[in-house]
N, C-alpha and C positions, 0 to 999 in steps of 0.2 A: 611336663610340658605340652601344653595341648596344641593341635596343628597348627589351629590360627596364631596361637602363640610364636608358635617355631618359626611360621610362614613372616611374622611381625618382625620378629629377632633376626633372622636370615635376611632380610630387606634391610634392617638397620646396618648390621655387621657390611652388608654390600656399599650401601651407601656414605657411611663413615669412611668406608676405605677410597669411595671415589670421591671424595671432597678431599683426602689428607692428601693422596698419591696422584691424582687427576687435576685437581681445580686447585691445589698448591695450600691450603686453610689450613692454618697451624691448629693444635689440639685444643689450646684454649680458645680459639673461635670457633671449632665445631661443638664443642662441649655448650658455648653459650647458646649457638643458633638451636641447636637438639634439646637444650636443655637438661643434658648430661653434666657430671663431674667430670674432671678431667682425668682420675684414675680410672675412669669406664670406658672415657674414649681409647685411651693408652690399651686396656684389655681388649675391646671389639679390635683394634688394630692387630695384635698379636693373634686374637683370633682368627681373623681374615688370613694372615699368612698360612697359619696352621692348616686352615681349612682349604688351599687354593683358591681363596677370592682374589689374596693379590699373589703374583707369581714374580719371581725375577728372571728375566730373559734379557741374555744378552746376543745381537743382532747385527746385521749391518744398519747405517742410518735410517733414519727413515726422515729423508732430507724434504721438507715440504716448504712451499712459496706462498706465506702469507698474504702476502701484497695483492697476488695475483689470485689466490683464493677469496677473496673479499671481490674482488672486480668481477669474475664471474657470480660470484651471489648474488652481488648487487645488480649486476648486466642482466641476467636472467630470471632473477625473483626465486632465486632456491634458496631452501633454509640450511641446507651445510653445504660445503665443497670444499673437499681435501684435494689436493694437487702434488702428487711428488716430482721433486727435481727428477730431471732427466740425465742419469747416471749411468757409465759403463752399466752391463747385466753381470760382468763378473764381478763385483762387487757385492751382489746379491748370491755368489756360488749356485747352488740347485734350487731356491726360493725366487720365484718369480715375483718380479719387483712390484708391480700392480697387486697381486695378490697379497704380497706381505703387508703394504701400506694400507690395502682394505681389510687383513686380519685386524690390526693395532688399532683400526677406527671401530670395527664391528667389536671387540670387546670393550670398549670404553664407554662404549654407545648403546648401552643394551638394558641402562635403566628403564622402567617400567613397561619391559617388553617382557611379555610371558608367554606367546606364541611370535615364532619368526616363523615367515614362509618362506621357502628357496627353490625359485626356477632353476633347476639344474640348467648348468652350460659348462664349455669349458673351459671359460672367464673363473668363475665362481670355485671350479674344482681347485685352482691354485689355492683360493682365498680358505679353501678348508685345510689344506695341506700346510698353509702357515699358521694356522691357527694356535693358540698357546692351550696345554689340557686346562678343563678348568671342570669346575662343581656348579653348573648351573638345576639345581632340580627343582627351581619354579619353574624354571621353561621349558616349553613344548616345541619342537623344531616340526614342521610339516611340509609335504612336499605341495607345491604349487602347481607341477605338472606331473603329471602318469610316467613311473617307470619302473619296468620289470626287475623283479627282484633278483640277485645273481646268485648261481647254484655255487660257484666257490667265493668263498667271503674269505678267506683268507689273509687279504691285503687290502689296503687302499684305493689301490684299482681296482676290485672287487665290488665294492657296493657304490652306490649312486651318491650323488653329490652330499644330497638332504642329509641322507645316514651319517656321512662322515662327517658333517658340519656337528649334525646332534651328539657323535659320538665324542667328537674334541670337546664341546661345550658341556660335558658331563649333563645333557636334559634329553629327555624324553623323546620318541620320535613317532610321528604318524604319517607311514608311505601310503602312496597313490597306487600299490601293484597291477598296473595294466600297461598294455602300449600306447605309447606317445601319441602313435597316428595310426588310424585303420584305415586299411583303402576298402573295406567292405562294411557299408552299413550297418548289418545285422550283426555282425560280430562288436562292432563298436556299440550298439544298443545293450550287447547281452554284457560286455564289460561294464556299463554306465548302472546296468543293474546289479551289481555284485555290491551287497550291502558296505565290506570295506571300503571301496571305490568310489562309492556316492557318499561314505561319513566323510573321508578327507577331502573331498570336491567342496561341501556344504560348508567344511570349518575353514578350509583355507581363506576364504573371503575376510574371515574375523581375525585375522594375523594382525600386528601390533605392527610390524613392521614385513615390508617384503624385502628380500634380497635378491636383485638380478643383475641378468646380463643384457647385453644387447645385439641385437643381429644386421650384419648389413646383407644387399643384396648379392654382394657375390658370393656368399655362402649359407646353407640352411643346416646347423647341424642336431637338429631338434633338442636333445637332452643332453647333446655335448659326449654322446657315445656312438653316433651313427649320424648319416646326411639323407634322412628320408625323402627328401623333394631337391627334384634333378635343376640342374643349370637349365635345361631349357622351362622350365615351369617357373623357375626365376627371372629367366628373360621376360616370357610373357606378363609375370607381374608386374615387373619392374616398368613396361611398357603401357602396362594400366595404370603408370602412377605411384605404383607402391614405392617408397622410398628406404624401407628399414621392417625390420620384425621383432618384435618382442615376445614371450610366453606362445610361440607359433602364430601370429595373426600380423597380420599386414596392416602399415599404414602409409600414408603419403607425407609429403616434405610439412605439411601443415598439421600433422598428427591426427587427421583423420582416416578411420579402420576403410582400409581396402577389401573389398569383401573376395574372397577366394575360396576354392573347394579346400585346401589345405584345413582352414577354421573349424569347417565340418566336417572333417578326418581325425581332428586331435582329441585327446582328451585330457583336459587342464581347465584354467582358471581363464576367463574370459578378460578382455582389456577395462570392459564395465566394472567388473569385480575386482580387477586389480586397481582402480581406482578409490575403491572404497576403503580400501587398505593407507593409513593416514601416513605411514612412514615408508616410502620407495626408495629404496637403494640400491642405485645401479651404478654396476665398477665396469668400466667399459673403456679401452684408449686403442690407438692406432688410427693411422691415414685412414681406412676405409669405414671408420667409425666417426666420422666430425659430421656428415649430414646427416647418420641415421640419429645421433643422439642430437641432433637442432632440431630434429624432428619430434624426438622423443619431449624434447624439452616442450616444443608446441604444444604438445597434445597432452601435457601435463604427467606423464608416466613417471617422471622421475621429479622429486624434490629433495633429495639425498645425493651428493652425487662423488664418487671416488674415480680419479683419473690421471692423466701424466702432463706434464709440462708444454708439451708439443701438441697436444689434442686439444687443451684449454686455450692456447693460443691460438691455434686452429681455427677453433668455434666461434672466438671475437672477430677474427678476420672476415670470417663467413658470414657473421651477422652485420659488422660494418659495410660488407659488400651489397649486403642484401639491401640495407637503408640506403644504401647510395643508388642503386638502380631502383628501388623503389617495389621491390619485388617481393621483401618481407613483409608477415601481417604482425605476427607479434613477436619474431627476435627483434 
């Protein structure tokens, strides 16, 4: 079997499995829609299990709220919204609830995704931990933000988020091995001249899907491993109108970028290039993320959202309050 034939076959295996296990189509319906025999469909489903395309996972319930999801999606013009019902954290044992729900969504919405861009953050670390092992040999995971390689790589905590997601999905991984932030301009310029760094940064905007978190003005975590921006600088930026930060860049409540020295010091994707990625999946929740999320939606930085019940209700209330006071532009 040639490489092209193998790729087409792998895609067919995944498509048939998705139609059967996710969409709920019968084998007969799949056979008719894909111009296959029923026996071939059955064989492909068996192959999907054997090759790890389909995996049986027993875990805590993914309690979602369809009516609220529809309301948020239609209210804010998003392509897809997943909302987890608020439940005691104990039900999820060691798994972070939001990460668990986001992982389940990501696993079932990778059709047509051949390059997954990841902007490392603490929130996305929980997504990586909750992913089921897979074999996506046709997929490449790429860093959207620079992240130094780890010397000790003996455990999940010792590798950065993009690499962990790549390992879990059985995908290739392209790192951007540099510091996320440089105080010294010549050092940053030298890092940008590195061929591997330049290659990763150039490929990032061509991702089919960007997996991103969201930062409030309370904290700046960088790539989730340290806090390179002080509380004083954050306060100054907030005074200048910044309402949130994404991929190291700050923007105001209307989603307009706020100029900052931080943006000139970092190594990673720009907000303009982020907008060039067709699917932008944001995973975020919590009281401190309500105003930032509203701003991110106004800026168009997110078109697929995974959040929780409390956050979803809060952004709806925030929108209603903005309309009532006449202060909201697009929400």
